[in-house]
Steps between C-alpha positions, in 0.01 A plus 500: 500500500732733310524452126856380463697366208850439379609707202801396293634746246742436219535444128384139528165606640434745220503216246161378376364188657202356684399578854543201728254314723647237733288238674602168651383191683162452333512123564243425231406135529508475877216274607466307172431134579375196309152496644412867520556842355590700808233760567641658813382858516852637541607333174195633317584843643853467361367439150251786519755754624771385262270521200386848603864608547603371157195652331567839660857518377397369158279807464708758688850611408726759665650762273380307197751222569405131495559281804743218562344264754777313682362203691786453742481129575243250628241596244403131480510278808601171340588359844147548633326340199430145615398258224531122520656331194198282425260797494747703296544207257877502541638163597857516369808705586393511864675503834360230736371768739285650223241225551453602864571873510400608149688586185847638556719740308596315183428674170189304399353521850567874513328548162190318627493723809544809282204398287282449808596845635420659163154342507438587866596868459377539143360853541822624659707376206250655257557833675876453470467420130304821444758698703780380271291521185427866566869588479647419842781262597497199734822386670493193722783457753517146633461430873530191715133400459510532121851372429322262258511787250852368454343247261453648149180301454340677797601842366356413159173388659448831678591702191269292283211553741542879499534505123190283466298734723614803300418335169129499591495826697253754352755778563764337280417711194745790468727377777784248515514189288517163671868478400571833669321384813723193518809718457388734781504219760841431655629252760790584731660218700670730751428875475358778288728803469390847396847653438575795723167463679406170666614144568194274540550149643269262685737453796482129579870459430570684827279256691682165555167323562388586145818562296649284224861403436477699179232756432569453129465123513259393776476148352852376567426148376325639188201283594312678780526820702732468799331445834539766767366512854214739425374295205531173693295629795231628263480188288517231766316665789317826429322388182333206674378648826269795569751766598597850405877486473527879516365480856730216611838566338760613753306415818784293641520141619243517778266706284518228235438233767186677622376531145579133432313391813194704396428245227421227752651152516419383146597831342824513697594151380424596138712814526782299655488256207517790253791647698677162476459490122619858470807415708580199283468708183731768637758243606491322165546831320790595728666167423448544126663844511804354672524233231487735201767401251782757472455529124130575545577772757762649267259500204242683709753766602596550137135541398449755776807699399372518144152605617643769727703640212191514275292649779762768568498606135120511489471696827794730417677418824865387543544124523710537813223698669249227417731235644540708817123527524461122476748459786255687724256207476457269799582132453186288544466308826461177304873503418603422861379211715530688829308799365219269381471341846480839670267656241231232531568477875572129482748528788238652729232253393730203564594644838133537587428134422830373644479691830287235682734223383817685602370608839322170573779266383691495835199354677449206263847415368728479807482361852384732778856539626600661172192720460650821652799490266282411202265788580794744502618359167155519341456858623837591349402342168164674510662836581742455209219425259302799630803720440531375141127538437501854640736621225364801314304432182548700183245786493181408316428865418735613219396866510802622701740321265328642192527851639871451571585373152297775333778747583760286323269440204449873451877550480571206271202553268536881517135567570330702775206265544500131601170311503433161658191293579498152658452595866138619451589806710446820307733779600752764405829601657688797366790735527562800282485392136473128576205278584422139579141394427319176573183460297331270752230267371160490331390200707234644734594304812484842664313739271638808675843401372411339165482633143822702537709608203766746386449772239804643324392789278717700262448873554671819388698492826609138453353179636244505779468183707207445735391201706125467462204281587205424274196622694154607389588475131820705508867490599540687826811563708562208731375629834682248718831643383681752726538853370818518296618802307773440248663792323601522138828331414701470179645166404748425224439221258 
């Protein structure tokens, strides 16, 4: 593969600053249950490779510059951590479903999950603490699986753990103080912007199965994180049955049916019961959204306007541009009853179960003289329902949408590079002087496509961006990427 890179020249890039590492979709915490510490080999491999990656960049700088590690969403998989309230010793401030499906997304529950993840991946967080303590920066962009970082208590817990690890680290002498380590850790609810260089965002807001009404306020009731389709499927179904969701997502209705049937009669009934509870939760949440008091909705809009204004000042981007960027987000499916029905394929499931009743009704409900007419009527009803159930579903793969919006983001944010994660599909698409990168995932469901990351290095020519994969103890160009040559381009700040 040819050694390719994107160079961006300009005054902005000559300014001092750290080189940038971007990783995403670590999903630390996946597999944590009450009764066991998950020891799946692929999860142990994740920890080993991640610790080696962090240690390497702790020791190795480019051009004498420190690193800024941007974890671009889904660092922690709060959704996949499944702890029952009794075992977690939390019996108040609960949703009724918490007793069956594990702790939910409220602040205290999220803090308990965070603590369990910190204990489970202790060595990884020690490596991160040393990385920051040795003079590097850590920026955490929130994703849909770690929206619980919205709660200040959860942020404080992670910071305190890293500070605590650094306080006892033998390399602390002559490096950063614990106060400086705390200051070098930042949380970003929407995006990280390197002015004139890169816009870095997780990407779930362009996926209606995983988006929130407001990326800045994912807990619209100020009590728990809003439910979306992706989180509901994970919590109510995936967490409680032996399945790899990465291998099942997007297989279509009949693919899901075959998978459902593979669990046998008892398993199929259990999954159906979980599906029922998920459906009820989604419907209750849809109803609650419709019943939001006007004054509460107005107060939320006012809070968001104030936050956008502050964010625009901090990121040095016009407020109007930031508002235009928010308008690119996709409304979550949960906001519309019809979209919910189609997304969880309730219409097709009901048709499947109702088909024998509809087609058999003429033979048991009318006299034989009326059977021919009743059969025609039942066939017409069945055909109408088939037509409704055959309506197209919203795409479950957001990658095409993310690539489309990246062009608009580059113009509005005035950067040549846009970086997303979320889809777990590492890749790069470029034209002259402009690139879209997806950093893929570190979850080794498929090790040939795992451990991918983006390096943005400051050089004498400008910024050099390369999509890489951590292999054999080093960052190597991502071999699954097509050969792309991008020429030097000047951008104005």
